[in-house]
C-alpha positions in Angstrom: 262.6 24.7 96.1 266.1 25.9 96.7 269.4 24.8 95.0 269.0 21.1 96.0 267.1 18.0 94.8 266.1 16.7 98.3 262.6 17.3 99.5 261.9 20.6 101.2 261.9 20.5 105.0 260.7 23.2 107.3 258.2 26.0 107.7 260.2 28.6 105.9 263.2 29.0 103.5 265.5 32.0 103.5 267.8 32.9 100.6 271.3 33.8 101.6 272.8 37.0 100.1 276.1 35.2 99.5 276.4 31.4 99.1 278.1 29.8 102.1 279.5 26.3 102.7 277.6 24.1 105.2 279.9 23.2 108.1 278.5 19.6 108.1 278.4 18.5 104.4 280.7 21.2 103.0 278.3 21.8 100.1 277.5 25.3 98.9 274.2 26.6 100.4 272.2 29.4 98.7 269.4 29.1 101.2 268.6 27.8 104.7 265.5 26.1 106.0 263.7 27.0 109.3 262.0 24.3 111.3 259.7 25.1 114.2 260.1 23.4 117.6 257.1 22.8 119.9 257.6 21.5 123.4 255.4 18.3 123.6 256.2 16.9 127.0 257.9 17.9 130.3 257.9 15.9 133.6 258.1 18.9 135.9 256.8 22.5 136.1 259.1 24.1 133.6 260.1 27.7 133.0 261.6 26.6 129.6 260.1 28.2 126.6 257.3 26.4 124.8 258.5 27.1 121.3 261.7 27.6 119.3 263.3 27.4 115.8 266.1 25.4 114.3 267.9 26.6 111.2 269.1 23.7 109.0 271.1 23.1 105.9 268.7 22.3 103.1 271.1 19.8 101.6 272.0 17.5 104.6 269.5 18.8 107.2 272.5 19.4 109.6 271.6 21.9 112.4 273.2 25.3 111.9 271.5 27.2 114.7 268.7 26.8 117.3 266.8 29.1 119.6 264.1 28.8 122.2 261.6 31.6 122.7 
């Protein structure tokens, strides 16, 4: 578990080389969590990617970055 007391969320945790402040909760982060996205439903033939990842603050679970691939 990282530098917080909340339950771990995500499929991976990455340590930061330098602590950074979360733009959402303003707390110091020493790591970030990565959560996998899976497309579960689409109502049309889609060219959108089926998977992706979201990087979140381990303290407040605020989204820091997201990507589809």
